[in-house]
C-alpha positions as CSV (number, residue, x, y, z in Angstrom):
1,M,9.9,-11.9,-4.7
2,T,9.0,-12.4,-1.0
3,A,6.5,-10.5,1.2
4,S,9.4,-8.6,2.8
5,D,10.3,-7.4,-0.7
6,G,6.8,-6.0,-1.3
7,G,5.6,-9.1,-3.1
8,P,2.0,-10.4,-3.4
9,L,2.1,-11.8,0.2
10,A,3.2,-8.5,1.7
11,G,1.2,-7.8,4.9
12,Y,0.6,-11.6,5.5
13,S,2.5,-14.0,7.7
14,V,2.1,-17.7,7.8
15,N,1.7,-20.0,10.9
16,C,4.1,-22.8,10.5
17,S,2.4,-24.9,13.2
18,T,-0.7,-25.3,11.0
19,L,0.9,-25.0,7.6
20,F,3.8,-26.8,6.0
21,T,3.1,-29.6,8.4
22,E,4.1,-32.2,5.8
23,L,7.7,-31.1,6.6
24,P,9.7,-31.4,9.8
25,L,9.3,-28.4,12.0
26,M,12.8,-27.1,11.5
27,E,12.4,-27.1,7.7
28,R,9.2,-25.1,7.7
29,P,10.7,-21.6,7.9
30,A,12.7,-22.2,4.7
31,A,9.6,-23.6,3.0
32,A,7.7,-20.5,4.0
33,R,10.4,-18.3,2.6
34,A,10.4,-20.3,-0.7
35,A,6.6,-19.8,-0.9
36,G,7.0,-16.1,-0.7
37,F,6.6,-15.2,3.0
38,G,8.9,-12.9,4.8
39,T,7.3,-13.5,8.3
40,V,6.4,-16.7,10.1
41,E,4.9,-17.5,13.4
42,F,4.7,-20.7,15.6
43,W,2.7,-22.2,18.4
44,W,5.2,-23.3,21.1
45,P,7.5,-25.5,19.1
46,F,8.7,-27.8,21.9
47,E,7.1,-30.4,24.1
48,E,8.4,-29.0,27.3
49,P,8.0,-25.5,28.8
50,V,11.8,-25.4,29.2
51,P,13.5,-27.3,26.4
52,A,17.2,-28.0,26.2
53,E,19.3,-25.1,25.1
54,A,20.4,-27.0,22.0
55,Q,16.8,-27.3,20.9
56,V,16.2,-23.6,21.3
57,R,19.4,-22.8,19.3
58,E,18.3,-25.2,16.5
59,F,14.9,-23.5,16.3
60,E,16.5,-20.0,16.2
61,A,19.0,-21.1,13.6
62,A,16.2,-22.5,11.4
63,V,14.4,-19.2,11.4
64,R,17.5,-17.1,11.0
65,D,19.0,-19.2,8.3
66,A,15.7,-19.2,6.3
67,G,15.9,-15.4,6.1
68,V,12.4,-14.9,7.6
69,Q,11.2,-12.8,10.5
70,L,9.6,-14.5,13.5
71,G,6.5,-12.4,13.9
72,A,4.7,-14.2,16.7
73,L,5.3,-17.0,19.1
74,N,3.0,-18.8,21.6
75,F,4.0,-19.4,25.2
76,Y,3.9,-23.0,26.3
77,G,0.3,-24.2,25.9
78,G,0.3,-27.6,27.7
79,D,-0.6,-30.8,25.9
80,M,-2.4,-29.2,22.9
81,P,-3.1,-32.6,21.1
82,A,-4.8,-33.8,24.3
83,G,-7.1,-30.8,24.4
84,E,-5.2,-28.5,26.8
85,R,-5.3,-24.8,25.7
86,G,-2.7,-23.0,27.8
87,V,-1.7,-23.0,31.4
88,L,-1.8,-19.2,32.2
89,S,-4.7,-19.5,34.6
90,L,-4.1,-22.8,36.2
91,P,-2.7,-22.5,39.8
92,D,-1.2,-26.0,39.7
93,R,0.5,-25.2,36.3
94,G,1.5,-21.6,36.9
95,A,5.1,-22.6,37.7
96,Q,5.4,-24.1,34.2
97,F,4.2,-20.8,32.6
98,R,6.6,-18.8,34.8
99,A,9.5,-21.1,33.9
100,N,8.6,-20.8,30.2
101,T,8.4,-17.1,30.2
102,P,12.2,-16.3,30.2
103,V,12.7,-18.9,27.5
104,V,10.0,-17.2,25.3
105,A,11.4,-13.8,26.1
106,G,14.9,-14.9,25.2
107,I,13.9,-16.3,21.8
108,G,11.9,-13.1,21.1
109,K,14.8,-10.8,22.0
110,R,17.3,-12.7,19.9
111,L,15.1,-13.1,16.9
112,G,13.4,-9.7,17.0
113,C,9.9,-11.1,17.7
114,R,7.5,-8.8,19.5
115,L,4.2,-10.7,19.8
116,F,3.7,-13.5,22.3
117,N,0.4,-15.4,22.6
118,A,-0.6,-16.7,26.1
119,L,-3.4,-19.2,25.8
120,Y,-5.6,-18.7,28.9
121,G,-6.2,-22.4,29.9
122,N,-9.3,-24.5,30.2
123,R,-11.3,-24.1,33.3
124,S,-10.3,-26.6,36.0
125,T,-12.7,-28.1,38.5
126,D,-9.9,-28.2,41.1
127,F,-10.0,-24.4,41.6
128,S,-12.6,-21.7,41.7
129,P,-12.9,-19.4,38.7
130,E,-11.7,-16.5,40.9
131,E,-8.6,-18.4,41.8
132,Q,-7.9,-19.2,38.2
133,D,-8.4,-15.6,37.1
134,A,-6.1,-14.4,39.8
135,E,-3.4,-16.8,38.7
136,A,-3.9,-15.6,35.1
137,L,-3.5,-12.0,36.1
138,R,-0.3,-12.8,38.1
139,N,1.3,-14.7,35.2
140,L,0.1,-12.2,32.6
141,R,1.7,-9.3,34.5
142,A,5.0,-11.3,34.8
143,A,5.0,-12.2,31.1
144,A,4.3,-8.6,30.1
145,A,7.2,-7.4,32.3
146,A,9.5,-10.0,30.8
147,V,9.0,-8.9,27.2
148,A,8.5,-5.1,27.8
149,P,12.2,-4.2,27.8
150,F,12.5,-5.1,24.0
151,G,9.1,-3.8,23.0
152,G,7.1,-7.1,23.3
153,T,3.4,-7.4,23.7
154,V,1.5,-10.3,25.3
155,L,-1.6,-11.4,23.4
156,L,-4.8,-13.0,24.7
157,E,-6.9,-15.0,22.2
158,P,-10.5,-16.1,22.4
159,L,-10.8,-19.7,21.1
160,S,-13.6,-21.9,19.7
161,G,-13.8,-25.7,19.8
162,A,-12.8,-25.9,23.5
163,P,-15.9,-25.9,25.7
164,D,-14.0,-25.3,28.9
165,Y,-12.0,-22.4,27.6
166,P,-13.4,-19.3,29.2
167,L,-12.4,-16.6,26.7
168,R,-14.8,-17.0,23.8
169,T,-15.5,-13.5,22.7
170,A,-13.5,-10.2,22.4
171,A,-15.4,-8.9,25.4
172,D,-14.2,-11.9,27.5
173,A,-10.6,-11.1,26.6
174,A,-11.1,-7.4,27.0
175,A,-12.2,-7.8,30.6
176,V,-9.0,-9.6,31.4
177,L,-6.9,-7.1,29.4
178,Q,-8.5,-4.2,31.3
179,Q,-7.4,-5.8,34.6
180,A,-3.9,-6.2,33.3
181,H,-3.8,-2.6,32.1
182,D,-5.1,-1.4,35.5
183,A,-2.3,-3.4,37.1
184,G,0.3,-1.8,34.9
185,A,0.7,-4.4,32.2
186,E,-0.2,-2.1,29.4
187,N,1.7,-4.1,26.8
188,T,-1.1,-6.7,26.5
189,A,-3.6,-6.8,23.7
190,L,-6.2,-8.9,21.9
191,L,-5.3,-11.5,19.3
192,A,-8.3,-11.3,17.0
193,D,-8.6,-14.7,15.2
194,F,-11.5,-14.1,12.9
195,Y,-12.2,-17.8,12.5
196,H,-12.6,-18.4,16.3
197,L,-14.5,-15.2,16.8
198,A,-16.9,-15.9,14.0
199,V,-17.5,-19.5,15.0
200,N,-18.3,-18.3,18.5
201,G,-21.0,-15.9,17.2
202,E,-19.0,-12.6,17.4
203,D,-20.1,-9.8,15.1
204,V,-16.6,-9.5,13.5
205,A,-17.5,-6.6,11.3
206,A,-18.7,-4.6,14.3
207,L,-15.6,-5.5,16.2
208,I,-13.4,-4.4,13.4
209,A,-15.3,-1.1,13.1
210,A,-14.9,-0.4,16.8
211,D,-11.5,-1.7,17.7
212,A,-9.3,-2.6,14.6
213,A,-6.6,-0.1,15.4
214,R,-6.2,-1.6,18.9
215,F,-5.8,-5.2,17.8
216,G,-2.5,-6.7,18.8
217,H,-2.5,-9.3,16.1
218,V,-4.9,-10.8,13.6
219,Q,-5.2,-14.4,12.3
220,I,-7.6,-15.8,9.7
221,A,-9.1,-19.0,8.4
222,D,-12.4,-19.7,6.7
223,A,-15.4,-21.4,8.3
224,P,-16.7,-24.0,8.3
225,G,-13.7,-26.2,8.3
226,R,-10.8,-23.8,9.3
227,G,-9.5,-24.0,5.7
228,A,-8.0,-21.5,3.5
229,P,-9.8,-18.2,2.8
230,G,-12.3,-18.8,0.0
231,T,-13.1,-22.4,1.1
232,G,-16.0,-21.4,3.4
233,S,-18.5,-18.6,3.8
234,L,-16.8,-16.0,5.9
235,P,-16.4,-12.6,4.2
236,L,-12.7,-12.5,4.9
237,A,-11.7,-10.3,2.0
238,R,-14.1,-7.6,3.1
239,W,-13.0,-8.0,6.7
240,V,-9.3,-7.6,5.8
241,R,-10.0,-4.6,3.7
242,E,-12.0,-3.0,6.5
243,L,-9.3,-3.9,9.0
244,R,-6.7,-2.0,7.0
245,A,-9.0,0.9,6.4
246,R,-9.7,1.2,10.2
247,G,-6.0,1.5,11.0
248,Y,-4.7,-2.0,11.7
249,A,-1.0,-1.9,10.5
250,G,0.2,-5.3,11.5
251,D,0.5,-8.6,9.6
252,V,-2.5,-10.8,9.0
253,S,-1.6,-14.3,9.7
254,L,-2.7,-17.3,7.6
255,E,-3.5,-19.8,10.3
256,Y,-5.6,-22.4,8.5
257,F,-5.3,-26.1,8.0
258,A,-4.2,-27.5,4.6
259,P,-4.5,-30.9,3.0
260,A,-2.2,-33.6,4.4
261,D,0.2,-33.3,1.5
262,G,0.6,-29.5,2.1
263,P,-0.3,-26.5,0.0
264,S,1.7,-25.5,-3.0
265,P,3.3,-22.0,-3.2
266,G,0.8,-21.2,-6.0
267,T,-2.0,-21.8,-3.5
268,F,-0.8,-19.1,-1.2
269,L,-0.7,-16.7,-4.2
270,Q,-4.3,-17.7,-5.0
271,V,-5.3,-17.0,-1.4
272,A,-3.6,-13.5,-1.6
273,D,-5.5,-12.8,-4.9
274,F,-8.8,-13.9,-3.3
275,L,-8.2,-11.6,-0.3
276,V,-7.6,-8.7,-2.7
277,A,-10.5,-9.5,-5.1
278,G,-12.9,-11.2,-2.7
279,D,-15.0,-12.6,-5.5
280,T,-13.6,-16.0,-6.4
281,S,-12.4,-19.0,-4.4
282,P,-8.8,-20.2,-4.9
283,D,-8.9,-23.5,-6.9
284,G,-7.6,-26.6,-5.3
285,V,-7.7,-25.5,-1.7
286,S,-9.5,-27.8,0.6
287,S,-10.0,-27.7,4.4
288,T,-9.6,-29.9,7.4
289,E,-11.0,-29.4,10.8
290,G,-8.9,-28.1,13.6
291,S,-9.3,-27.1,17.2
């Protein structure tokens, strides 16, 4: 039984850019389905902002043939392994973001995906903060307009582990989102990654109490280590229960890092049990650091 059938992983999606990494990318949607997930998400799965059409079709076929729903997809984020965290706000990279936008929108429309994460970009010393924020708003508005016709929402995510990334708290993202809403891009929302927010010192419980129903998307991992729920000290089970009680109706994405040989399907069920019970850690789940 899979999550889409009301199985034990119902209400959870899995990020196939951080999990199932022992497999080639195109095999991960099927592995997620076999593990019991009905919904997957990905960081931008290509090296270039505008990949060859054949690469896009191969990716779409991998998702479709696996019988899973693509729940969320990142826009092009630059060279992530090298430390880049998006190009949305970079005036000298904005053309890349704008070229990537119709590709993302096309994938989303064809696969029924409605959530699209635009990483803001590290601060550049080549431009003023004001120039970078203006570039971000320009590109955010264009991205929101591109996905609006099929019900899409563009997400902004605070991150940890990137000293030059300017969105560190929910309030940082909210300030940008308010500008976007004022400019007519109302289909923009916060991606609340509880790991990043907690590591950055956010009062996650208070944020949930105040804004849960307005979250565009939620991702979780434990801290320290960005491992599976139950491997660290964050009260993730309590936060997820409160999140649901406060009106959040979307999926909660498992976006943690697993051992190099990959998690077993049983591990995911243990994580789900932990998030329901909240009193024992799943056995055999270890953590690795991530950005």
